[in-house]
C-alpha positions in Angstrom: 25.8 15.2 23.0 29.5 14.3 22.8 31.6 14.9 25.9 35.3 15.5 25.6 37.7 14.2 28.3 37.4 16.2 31.5 39.9 18.8 32.5 40.5 18.0 36.2 41.1 20.9 38.5 41.0 20.6 42.3 37.9 22.3 43.7 38.6 25.6 45.4 36.5 24.9 48.5 36.1 21.4 50.0 34.4 20.6 53.3 36.2 18.0 55.4 33.7 16.4 57.7 35.0 13.9 60.3 35.5 10.4 59.2 33.4 10.7 56.1 36.2 12.3 54.1 36.1 15.4 51.9 32.7 16.4 50.5 32.2 19.2 47.9 30.1 22.1 48.8 26.8 21.9 47.2 26.8 25.4 45.7 24.5 26.2 42.8 26.4 26.6 39.6 25.6 28.9 36.7 28.5 27.4 34.8 30.6 29.1 32.1 29.7 29.2 28.4 32.5 29.7 25.8 33.2 29.4 22.1 36.6 28.1 21.1 37.9 27.0 17.7 34.4 27.0 16.1 32.9 24.9 19.0 30.7 25.7 22.0 31.6 24.4 25.4 30.2 24.5 29.0 32.4 24.4 32.1 31.0 23.0 35.3 32.2 21.4 38.5 31.2 17.8 38.8 31.7 15.1 41.4 34.6 12.6 40.8 35.2 9.7 43.1 38.8 8.4 43.4 38.9 5.5 45.9 37.1 6.6 49.0 37.5 10.3 48.3 35.0 12.4 46.3 36.3 15.6 44.8 34.6 18.4 42.9 36.4 18.8 39.6 36.0 21.3 36.7 34.9 19.6 33.5 34.6 20.9 29.9 31.6 19.6 28.1 31.3 19.9 24.3 27.9 21.3 23.3 28.4 21.2 19.5 29.9 22.8 16.5 29.2 26.3 15.5 28.6 25.1 12.0 25.7 22.8 13.0 24.0 24.9 15.7 23.4 28.5 16.5 24.6 30.3 19.6 21.0 30.4 20.9 20.7 26.6 20.5 24.0 26.1 22.3 23.0 28.4 25.2 19.8 26.4 25.5 21.8 23.2 25.7 24.0 24.9 28.3 20.9 25.8 30.4 19.7 22.2 30.1 23.1 20.8 31.2 23.3 23.3 34.1 19.9 22.1 35.4 20.9 18.5 35.1 24.2 18.9 36.9 22.8 20.9 39.7 20.0 18.4 40.2 22.5 15.5 40.3 24.5 17.4 43.0 21.3 18.3 45.0 22.0 22.0 44.4 19.3 24.7 44.1 19.7 28.3 43.1 20.3 30.6 46.0 17.0 32.5 46.3 16.9 36.2 47.2 15.2 36.8 50.5 11.5 36.1 50.3 11.7 34.2 47.1 11.9 30.6 48.3 9.0 28.2 47.9 8.6 28.3 51.7 8.4 32.1 51.7 5.8 32.0 48.9 3.8 29.3 50.8 3.6 31.4 53.9 2.5 34.5 51.9 -0.1 32.3 50.1 -1.6 31.1 53.4 -1.7 34.6 54.8 -3.2 36.3 51.8 -5.2 33.7 49.9 -6.2 31.0 52.4 -8.7 33.1 54.4 -10.8 33.3 51.2 -11.0 29.5 50.9 -13.3 27.0 52.5 -12.1 25.6 55.8 -11.8 22.1 54.4 -9.7 23.4 51.5 -7.4 25.3 53.9 -6.8 22.2 56.0 -6.1 20.1 52.9 -3.6 22.6 51.5 -1.9 23.0 54.9 -1.5 19.2 55.0 -0.1 19.1 51.5 2.5 21.8 52.4 3.5 20.2 55.8 3.9 16.6 54.7 4.8 16.8 51.0 5.9 20.2 49.6 7.8 22.0 52.3 10.1 19.1 53.2 11.0 18.8 49.5 11.0 22.4 48.2 10.9 24.6 51.3 14.3 26.2 50.8 14.3 26.0 47.0 14.1 29.0 44.8 10.8 29.3 42.9 12.6 29.5 39.6 14.2 26.1 40.2 10.8 24.4 40.3 11.0 23.5 36.6 9.3 20.6 34.8 12.1 17.9 35.5 12.1 18.8 39.2 8.3 18.7 39.6 8.1 15.5 37.4 10.6 13.8 39.6 8.7 14.8 42.7 5.4 13.5 41.3 7.1 10.2 40.3 8.4 9.8 43.8 4.9 10.2 45.2 3.7 7.2 43.3 4.7 4.9 46.2 1.7 4.9 48.5 -0.4 7.7 46.9 -3.2 7.6 44.4 -3.3 9.7 41.3 -6.0 11.9 42.8 -3.8 12.6 45.8 -0.8 13.5 43.6 -3.0 15.8 41.5 -4.3 17.5 44.7 -0.8 18.0 46.0 0.4 19.4 42.7 -2.7 21.7 42.6 -1.5 23.2 45.9 2.1 23.6 44.6 1.0 25.4 41.5 -1.5 27.5 43.5 1.4 28.8 45.6 3.6 29.3 42.5 0.9 31.2 40.6 0.3 33.5 43.5 4.0 34.2 43.7 4.1 35.0 40.0 1.2 37.4 40.4 3.2 39.0 43.3 6.1 39.8 40.9 8.4 37.0 41.9 10.3 35.2 39.1 9.1 31.6 38.7 9.6 28.8 36.2 7.2 28.4 33.3 6.2 24.8 34.4 2.4 24.1 34.3 0.3 21.2 35.7 -0.4 20.0 32.1 3.4 19.6 31.6 3.5 16.8 34.3 2.9 13.2 33.2 0.9 11.2 35.7 0.0 7.5 35.7 -3.7 6.6 35.2 -5.9 5.0 37.9 -6.1 1.7 36.0 -5.8 -0.3 39.2 -8.0 1.9 41.3 -10.5 0.0 43.5 -14.2 0.4 42.8 -15.7 3.1 45.0 -18.3 1.7 47.4 -21.9 2.5 46.4 -25.3 1.1 47.3 -27.9 -0.3 45.0 -31.6 0.7 45.4 -32.6 -2.7 46.9 -29.8 -2.5 49.4 -30.9 1.0 50.5 -34.4 -0.3 51.1 -33.0 -2.9 53.5 -30.7 -0.4 55.2 -33.5 2.1 55.9 -35.9 -0.6 57.1 -33.4 -1.9 59.6 -32.0 1.4 60.9 -33.3 3.1 64.0 -33.8 6.9 64.5 -32.2 9.3 63.8 -30.2 7.1 61.4 -33.3 6.0 59.5 -34.1 9.5 58.5 -30.4 10.4 57.9 -30.0 7.5 55.4 -33.4 8.2 53.7 -32.3 11.8 53.1 -28.8 10.9 51.9 -30.4 8.5 49.3 -33.3 10.8 48.3 -31.3 14.0 47.9 -27.6 13.1 47.2 -26.5 15.5 50.0 -22.9 15.1 51.1 -22.5 13.8 54.6 -21.2 17.1 56.0 -24.2 18.9 54.4 -26.7 16.5 55.9 -25.2 16.8 59.4 -25.1 20.6 59.1 -28.8 20.9 58.1 -31.1 23.0 60.3 -34.9 22.9 60.4 -34.9 26.3 58.8 -33.2 24.9 55.7 -36.3 22.8 54.9 -39.3 24.2 53.0 -42.0 21.5 53.0 -44.4 23.7 51.1 -42.1 24.2 48.1 -40.5 20.7 48.5 -36.9 21.9 48.6 -34.0 21.8 51.0 -31.4 24.6 50.8 -28.1 23.6 52.5 -26.4 26.6 54.1 -23.7 25.0 56.3 -21.8 21.8 56.7 -20.7 20.1 59.9 -16.9 20.3 60.6 -15.7 17.0 62.2 -12.6 18.6 63.7 -14.4 21.5 65.5 -17.9 20.0 65.8 -19.3 23.2 64.6 -21.0 24.6 61.4 -18.9 26.1 58.6 -19.3 27.3 55.1 -20.2 24.9 52.3 -17.6 23.3 50.0 -18.5 25.4 46.9 -20.9 28.1 45.8 -22.8 25.4 43.8 -23.4 23.5 47.1 -25.8 26.3 48.2 -28.2 25.4 45.3 -31.7 24.2 46.5 -32.2 20.5 46.5 -35.5 19.1 45.3 -37.4 16.5 47.4 -40.4 14.4 46.6 -43.7 14.2 48.5 -42.6 10.8 49.9 -39.4 12.4 51.3 -41.4 15.3 52.7 -43.6 12.7 54.6 -40.5 11.1 56.0 -39.4 14.5 57.3 -42.8 15.3 58.8 -42.8 12.0 60.7 -39.3 12.7 62.0 -40.1 16.3 63.1 -43.0 15.2 65.3 -40.4 14.0 67.8 -37.8 16.6 67.1 -36.6 18.8 70.0 -35.5 22.3 69.6 -31.8 23.2 70.2 -29.6 26.3 70.1 -28.6 26.0 66.4 -31.9 24.4 65.4 -29.9 21.4 64.0 -32.1 18.8 62.2 -29.9 16.0 63.6 -28.3 17.2 66.9 -26.3 14.8 69.0 -26.9 14.4 72.8 -24.9 17.6 73.4 -26.8 19.6 70.8 -23.8 19.7 68.5 -23.5 18.3 65.0 -22.9 14.6 64.7 -19.5 13.4 63.7 -19.8 11.3 60.5 -17.4 8.7 61.8 -19.9 8.0 64.7 -22.9 7.9 62.3 -21.0 5.2 60.4 -19.8 3.3 63.5 -23.0 3.3 65.4 -25.7 3.7 62.7 -24.6 2.3 59.4 -22.0 -0.5 60.1 -24.2 -2.6 62.4 -27.0 -2.6 59.9 -24.7 -3.6 57.1 -23.4 -6.5 59.2 -26.9 -7.7 60.0 -27.8 -7.6 56.3 -24.7 -9.4 55.3 -23.5 -6.5 53.1 -19.8 -5.6 52.7 -19.0 -3.0 55.3 -15.2 -2.4 55.4 -14.4 0.9 53.9 -18.0 1.8 53.3 -19.1 5.2 54.5 -22.0 7.7 54.1 -20.8 8.7 50.6 -21.9 5.3 49.3 -25.5 6.7 49.3 -24.4 9.6 47.1 -22.5 7.4 44.7 -25.4 4.9 44.6 -27.9 7.7 43.8 -25.8 8.9 40.9 -25.5 5.3 39.6 -29.3 4.6 39.9 -30.1 7.9 38.1 -27.7 7.0 35.3 -29.0 3.5 35.0 -32.6 4.9 34.8 -31.4 6.9 31.7 -31.8 10.2 33.4 -30.3 13.1 31.5 -26.6 13.6 32.4 -27.2 17.3 32.9 -30.0 16.5 35.4 -27.8 14.1 37.3 -25.1 16.8 37.5 -27.6 19.3 38.9 -29.0 16.8 41.5 -25.5 16.1 42.7 -24.5 19.8 42.4 -21.2 19.3 40.6 -19.6 22.3 38.9 -18.0 20.0 36.3 -20.0 17.2 34.6 -16.7 15.2 34.3 -16.7 14.8 38.1 -20.2 13.3 37.9 -19.2 10.5 35.6 -15.7 9.9 36.9 -16.5 9.5 40.5 -20.2 8.9 41.0 -21.5 6.8 38.2 -20.9 3.0 38.5 -22.5 0.7 35.9 -23.6 -2.4 37.7 -23.7 -5.9 36.1 -27.4 -6.0 35.6 -27.3 -2.6 33.7 -24.5 -3.9 31.5 -26.3 -7.1 30.7 -29.5 -5.2 29.8 -27.5 -3.0 27.5 -25.9 -6.0 25.8 -29.3 -7.7 25.4 -30.6 -4.7 23.3 -27.9 -5.6 20.7 -28.2 -9.4 20.9 -27.4 -11.1 17.6 -30.0 -13.3 15.9 -27.4 -16.0 15.5 -27.1 -16.4 19.3 -30.9 -16.8 19.8 
């Protein structure tokens, strides 16, 4: 786009703030679109610095010739330039009452959040408090276009993983979608419009191998021994394991049906992560024998928790790791930094995959709604499995 020399006109309203000198008001500009002498122009106020003084001056910007572009194309270019200039000046449209992102977020938490799982609510409240409201709280929803959100996502790259950025954007678009359904004007930006970096440098997620699990269970004391055996044999999430009750176990049918999960913050039982988490979990006869042995010394408690702590409340997973898992890992000489109870679940998915179990069966055992999750986060091909796969294709010339 060619820009003609600016027509400099003193700004009509300038704030003078102490020793910092005059600063232009950051009002949102709609700009002025005109056609003169067979050409299209846009007029906007832009910042111009002269020495130590910054002034807001009116500039004329050539959009193109009427011979080479239609008026619709010129107006689209005018809209693009308007968004660019307002973004450079830090200006956002003045939103009607109730139509800022902050207003929409409060409405979303009031109307939608009560229908979500407690863990999801806490996650989205955290996203709003630490990332979204400080950036977009006073912004009009219609101003959250692709460039604005892309710039925000790029700014999050420092110190945040791709998964974290995706989760925060998921909260943002959840609020915007609810606002749109409520009749508020929003931009047309979608999550698929935002370009995110891949996790090429992501660290390997900790997971246990079968032989490591044998050593861990052999060295652990109760109740950790039974906890670790169940985590490995069922693929239960840590919160589901610690929220199990005796009534969730059916030894005759050889199934466990999780109904609650332990909440680390409140030390109480709450609803499961997803509807799929309520699906029955199959156990083997060997696992049933482990449970029978454990239940011989089990003592009843008000909530009939399978693994109550000394106060008859659910265990906090941090304490299970600190007092049960980490000491065993250190004794066995296994890596322990950053290793938690989820390493059993990751390891089970890997072992099932390496045993050539059907991907659909692995998905059902781990109770994932999307099979992509199964293979992206829970299946890790170890070196031995890679070597075995390569040996099946060994060339005769190498023998």
